N, C-alpha and C positions, 0 to 999 in steps of 0.2 A: 179531926179524926185521920187517922192515917189510912190510907187506900191501900186495900192489898188485890192483888193478883185474881182475877176469877178462876178457882181451881178446875182442873181440865174435868171435863165429865163425856159421856157417851156421843155427845153431839159434837165437841167442840176440840177433842183430842182427835189428832192426825199419828197414825201410827205409822213406820218405814220398816215393814218386815225384811229379812232376806231370804232370796230364793236359791240353794244352789242348784248349778246345771252340770253336765258333764259333756266331754268334747262328744259328736256325733258319730262313734266310732261304728255303729250299724250302717252307718252310708246315708247316701241320699235314697229317699224314698217318694214315691210318686203314687203307690198304690194303697195308700192309706190317708183316710179322712185328715187334713191340715187340723181340725180342733181337736183330734185326738190322736194325734202322733206319739210313737214311744219316744221317751225321753232321750233316748241314746241315736234319733234319727236325726236328718239334716233335710230341711225345706229345700238349700241350696247347697252343694259343695263342688264348686269350682276351683281346679287348681289344688286341692287339698284332699291328699289321699288318706281313705281310712285304714288305720292298721289300727292292731290287737288292744292297745292303751292309748293312745292317742290318735289325732287326726295332724299329719303333716304336709305341708306345702309341698308340692313336686318340686325338684331340681330340674335346672335348667336345660338349653340343649345349645349345642355349637357347631357351626359347619364343620366337617369333616374334610370331604372331596367336593371342590367347587369346581364349574366350567365342564360341567356334562351336558350343556346348551339345550335341554331338552325336559320333558317332564320324568322325572325319577320314577320308573314303575315297577321295578322289582330290584329288590335286594338280594343279593346270591353268596350267601355265604358258603364256603367250604372249609372241610374237617380232614387234615390229614398230615403228612410226613411234613408239607408244608402249609401252614394255615392261609387261606386267602379269603380277601372279600372281592365282590364284584359288585357293579350298579348296571342294570339296562334301562338306557335313556335315548328316546328316540328312537333310530336305526342302529343304535352302536350297543355294545356292552364294552365297560371299562374295569381295567384293572383298580380298585380303590383301598389295596390293603394297608396302603401307605397314605396318611393326611396328607392334603393339601392340594395344590391344581391338579385335575386328572392331567394323564397324559395323554399318548395315543391310544385311540379303541383296539382292543384284542380281537373284537369280530367286528364288522361293518357291513353294510348294506341289508340290514332285517326290515320288515314289514311291521313290525310290533315290540314294544318294550315289555308287553305284559307276559311272562312268562312263569310255566308251570315247572318247578325245580325238584329232583329229587337226587339227594347222594346216595350212591350205591357202592359196596364193596363186595369183589370178586372172591373166590376162595385162596387166590395167588395174596390176598390183602393189599389190592389195589382198589384206590379209593376213585369212581367219576362221579362226575355231575351229569345227570340227562336231562335236559332242557326239551320242552315242546310248548307250542302257544296256538297250534291252532292256524297259522300262517306261513309260517317259515319251516324250511327242512328244519326237522330235530337235530338240535346242538349237542356236542359232549365236549366235557373237559377231563382230560385224563390225571390230575395233578400236576402239568406241568404246561402244555399246550390246549390252546382251543383248535386245533386242527382238525379238519370236518372235511373228509373226502367225500365226496357226493360220487362217485361212482360204484360200482358194483362187480364184483370177480375181479381185483384188479391185479392180485397175481399175476393172473394173463389175461390180457382185456378182450371183452367181446363187446361187439356193436350193442349199440343201447339209447335210451332217450332218457334225460334228463330237465326235469323242472327246475329253471333260472331264473332271476331277478335282474333288474338293469345296475348292475353294480359290476364291479372289478371280478375277474376271475380268471386264476391262474391253471393251465394243463400242465402235466409233467409227466414224463416216463422215461424206461429204458428200453433198447431195442433196436432192432432195424425196419419196422416196419413204420406203418405212418397211421396218422388219426386225422379225419375229414371231418369237419365241425359243420352242420348246414342248420335249418330252421331258424333259431333264435339269433344265430350267429354264422357266417360261412368264415371257413379257413381250413388250413392243412398245416399238421406239423409232422414233420419227418424224422425219423431217427436217425442217428448217425451211429449207433453201436452199439452191442450187449453191455459194454461199460460206460456209456454214455447219457448221461441226463441229459435230455431236451426241454425246454419250456416253452409256452406262448401265453403271454397277457393279452385279456381280451374283456371288452366289455357288449354283454349281447341285450339284446330286449328282454324284458319280462316275457317268459312261456317257456316251449320245449325246446331243447337242444338235443340235436340228433347228434351221435357220436359214431361214425363209422370208422370201424379198425380194418388194417390192411396187413397181412404180414405178423411178424412178431412184436408184440408190446406189451413189457410187462412193468411190474412196481407202477402202474397208471394212479395219477393223482389229479383230481377236479376240488380246488378248494378256493375259496373267496380271498381276493386281496390280489395286490401286485407281484409277488414275489413267489417264488416257491420254497416252501418249507420242507424240512424233513419227514421223508415219506412215513405215513401211517395207512394200514389196512382201510378197509372201505368201512364206515362209521355210521351206512346207512341201515333204516329200519325198511327191510323190504317184505313182500306178502300182500302187504296194502296198496292199493292201485295208487295212492296219492300220501306219503308219510307226512307231509307237512298239515292233514287235516288233523292228526291228533295232538289234543288239546289240552289234556291233562294226565298226570304221571305221578304213580306209587308205586314202592316196593311192597311185595307181600310174599313170604313163603320161596324166598329164591327167587323170585322174579321180579321184571317188570311189567308193571301192567298199563297202559292207558285208555284214554276214553277216546273215539272217531267224534270230531265236532259235527255237532246239528245231525248225531244219530241217536241210535241205541244198542251200538256196537262197542265192544270191549275187545283190546287185542294185547295179547302177551307173547312175550319172548320165552326162548329156552331157558332152562335154569341155568342161572348163573351167568348169562348175556346179558352184553349191553348194548350190541347192534345186532344183526342178522335176521333171519326171517320171523316175522311175527304172525302169530295163529287169532282167526276172530273167534270171539264168543258172541252171538248174538242173545240181548238180553230183553228184547220188544215183547217176545211171547210170556215173559213175566210181570210184565207192568200192565195196571189196570187204569190208568188215569191219562195216558198219550204223554204228550213232550217227549224232550231228548235227555240224553245223560249229560249230566255237568260236571260232577265232582267225584271224587274217588279217594279212599281211605282205608284205614286199618281199625278194626275195634277187637280188642282182645277180651275173650270171656273167661272168669274163672268156671272152672269145672270141675268135677272130680276128681279129677285125674291131674289138675295142674290149672293151664292156661290153655285157653285155643284160639287161635288168629280167625278172624273172619273178614273176608274182602266186603267193603261197604259202598255204594253206588248211591247217589240222590239223582233226580231227573229234574226237571226244569218246572213241575208240577207239584214237588215236593214229597214224592215218592221215594221212599228209602228200600234199597233191595239189598239183602244181604245174604251172599254165600259163604260155603266153608268146603275145605279141599285144597289140594294143590294144583290139579292138573283136571281142567275140564274135559280132558280128554279119556277119562278115565271116569266111568260111571260108577264106580266103588270108591274115588278118592275125589269126589266132588257133588254138591248137592246146594240147593235153595232152603235156606233157614225158613226167610219168610220176607214178607215186604210191609210196609207199614206208612202211613199218611201222614203227611206234616204241613205246615205251610210252606210256600212256595220259598226257594233258598235265595239269598241275598248275594248279589254279584254271582262269581261263576266257580272256578276254582278254589276261590278262598274262603269257602263257606263252610268248610269243617278243619276241625283242629284237634287233636289227639289228646286227650286230657289224663297223663295215667294210662291205666288200662279202659278209660272209659273213650267215647267219641263225642265231641260238642260239634251241634248243626244249627248254624246261624238261618233263622229263617223268618216269615211274617209274623210268627206267631212270638217270637223270641229265639234265644240260646236255648236248647233244648239237649240235655245228655240222651245219648240214644241207648241208656238203661232205662229213662222214662218214656223215651217214644215209643219203645214196644211193648210197655204196660199199659200205654192210654190209650184212649181214643182222642183223636185230634181235637174236639172240642174242651179236652181237658188237660191237653198237652201245657199250654201257660201257666197252670198249677203246680206244672213241675218244669218250668222253664228255668233253667237259673239267672234269667231277666226279670222273675216276677215281682221283685223288688221296685222294680222303673216299669212296668208293663204297661201302663197308660202311656207313657214319655217313649218308649219303644213304637209302640202302634201308630203314634202321632208322626213320629220321625220318619219310619217306614212310608206313611201315607205323602209325605212332603216330598221325600226323594225318589221312591220308586225302588224295585227292585233290580236293573238292570245293571248299574255303575260298576266298572270292574274296581271302584276304588273303595267299595264293600271290605273287609278282610275282616277277619278273627284271628287273634296271634297272643302271644304270649311272652313275657319276661319273668321267667321264673326266677332270676337273682332277687326279684325286688316281689315276687309273689303279685305278679298286675298279668291281668290277662284283659286286653286290648282290643276293641270294637274302634275299626278306622270307619267313620263316617265319610259320604263324599263330597268333595269339595263344593256342591250346589248348596248344600246347607250349612256351610261354613267351616273353619278350622277348628273341629271337635273329635274329642274320642271320647267312647264310654269305656269306663275303667273298672276291673273287678277286683277286690282283694281276693285270691284264690283260696286263702287261708278262711277267711270270715264271711265272704260271700258279699261283701258290701260293697257300693256302688259310688262314683263320683263320677265327674266330666273333668277333662282336661281341654284349656281354651288356649288359643293361638299357638297352636302346631301345625301348622299348613301340609300334612303328611299325606300323600298318595298311597305309600306301601310302608311296611314295617320287616322288620327281620331281628332276629339275634346273633352275635359272633363272638364268641370267647367270651362268654357273661356280659356281653355288653349291648344295649339296645340302640337299634338305628332305624330311620325313616328318610325316604325318598321326597322329594319336594318339587312340584312345577317349575320351580326356578331353577332348575338343573344342577341343585345342590343335595347330596348326601348328608345328613347331619346325625349328631349322635345327641341321644336323648337322656335323659336322667344323670347329666353333669354339670357341672359350673353351677355359679349362682346368678347368672340371666339368660335371658332365653335370646342368644346371638347377638347380644348385644343392649336389648331390652330388659327393662324392669319384668318379674316372674311376678304377675297379679293374683290373687288367690282370696277368695271369698267363702266365708263359710256362716250360714244362715241355720242357725241350729234348730231344734223341735220349737212347735209352739206350744205356748202354756197360758190357760186360762187362769192358773191358780185356784182353780177350785170354784170360779164362780165367772158365769160367761155373760153375765148381766152387766157389771158394774166395771167402771173403767178403772184402769190402774196406770198411776205414773210414776215410771221409770226414772231413778235419779242417779244410780252409780252403777257401773258395773266392773266385776272384779275378775279378772282372768289368769290362770296359772296355765304358764307357756315356758317355752323354748324359744327363746329369742336369739338370733345370730348377729354378729356384728354390722352383718350388712341388711339387716332387715327391720324395717319400718313395721311395725303391727300397729291397728287402730282396733278400738273396742265402741262397741254400741248398739242400739237395740232397735230391730223390725217390730213394726208394728200392723196388727191386722191384717195380715198376711201379704203384707207390702213389704217387698227389701227396700230398706233404707242402707245404704253404703255408709260406715261411721267414718267420721273425720276426727274423732278425739284420739290422738298419737298417746299410745299406752307408753309411760318414761321408759328410755333408753336403756340399752343394757350395754352393761362393758363386759367385752369381750379380752381376755388377757391372755397375752403372749407368755410361754411359758417362763416361768420363774427358773433363774440359773445359779448354780452353784457360785457359792463366793461373793454373788452380788446380790442375791435374794434378802429381803428384810422383813425378820420376824414377825408375823402378827400382819405385816404390812402385804406383802407379796402375796400371788392368789395362784392357786393349780388352772390350767388353762382349760381350756372347754366350755360347753354348754351346760347350765344347769338350771332346773326349773326355778321360775320367779314368779311372785304374785304381783300384777301390774293392777293400777286401778285407773279409768277415765270416765268421764261424766256422759252419763246416756241417757238424756232427755227424751221423753216421748209419751203418748196417752193414748191407750186403747185398750180393747177389751182383751187380746191377747197378746203377747209378747214372745220375741224369739229372741237367745243373743247373736250377735253378729259381729264377726273379726274377718278382717282384712288385713294382708300382709302383701308389703312391696319389697321384693327381692333384688337388691342391684350390688352385685357382688362382681368379684373376680371370676374367668371363665375357669382358674386353674383349681377354685375350692369350690365346698357348697357353705351355704350358711342357713341353718337350721331356723325353721319357721313353724312349730309344733304346738297344737295346742289339747290341753288334759281337762280342764273343765274351768267351773269358777262360779262367782255366786251374783245374785240381782238384788238389788236394794230397790223398793219401788212402794209407794203408797197408792191406797184404794180410794178411790175418789178421784173427779177434777181438779185440776190444778185450780188453786186459789188466785 
């Protein structure tokens, strides 16, 4: 008798169903139970940026300016007739407009590289940069020169005291009189005539320099450096006993406004002025929770007649104070709108970011738009925070790093629809990054940033190694591979009890010539980095007229491809996992993007 195979039945048949999955365009989620994640969510999304229709591996970063020799704590863009880029590192500021090795500093002898920066345009159309940091005499850049004249009343000089540091200064003037220096330095400079400019270079001790004038002294200038530069009038901010205590600046209603460090005082200049006498606005009487002022910015409110700008202050205790009007000296043109309580701000002056007409505030409770802050009690503000999707991770990060590091920064890169949260270096080289269009989050790994800024629609960050880097360029991380990892949403396939045996993963992706993409499966809420290489993708050069072969030559560029990889794993919950390693040239980018795919699996443990 011929033996026949036993026909399959319910006990012997193994079924390998397929399950489609989509790219986690909803972004990294830690606010939902892992067992019930939305299908467009990611359990882990490192160096993959969620876009509206795919997740894309971030581009690389390259050294833009080297040899700054200290931690680059401020990147300073300037837009005017001549666009310039500066970087503050250690006790110096460098012009880094042209990439390469940094030249001589444009400013030196500073106490801090962490600056609050505001660009301002006067009615004549001249563009200025005004810088304060709470330690140094405020600086100004007028579009061509960083010359700062630390004397006041310089057209016809009078005796005065000047706060100085232990660095080189140059005193110069015209006239027949003399200037005697005492206190931090002793010396005398004698004039030789109304048409002659005399100068004296000296290095004082840190402290107070007394300037005593005898006779006629005109066009006097005291500046840092070892040579006299062309004369400029005083750049000092007066009225405040010590202008070096100004720690944050913003432009509001045709004035420059400042916070005085470790105080509840705000100072403002005259309309359209960048220097001169400042007037104090005490705010402490409006504050209910104590603390000091740390940050200042502007909020634009839609009203029935159009738009209305308001001045926003935040204290070290998370109290938000909002004023309207343009002239605090006028009762009819100034008023308090209200105060609101949030979590404590993270960092100092860089916890506020204007986003369109709104103002985002980075706090221990998350990043809260001020439009939500004024509507909700603090206990509910986390619900309105734009960080709600990563809320548990946000709170854990704050608990691990604290609130005081000046490396906390909230910044944006509109050209790529990115909002970037820089984390303190004690936590590691990480940034939390959000798609400003969709609200989806991810994490950038491997960029050791101290600070961020955009200039000419390009993204830059400063680092502790004394280098200014340009980000979102090239196909490598300054020579190292870009390593991106995506773990999609966990799925129990409608059954949380039985074991599922994964067999094969299909991936619909864009894979550039310099990209190695791996596919696999993570099991039971534990990430498993895949090692199965998806098939390599041909990236053809452009076909040329006269040499292209019909039916053989192909159009250049990247297109969607469908690739498969072995994906073995057994567990009750599975998640698609993709890794991209990108090692291309610095002059081009290599796409690595995921759209979705399918998973082949069996129910039951392996035989």
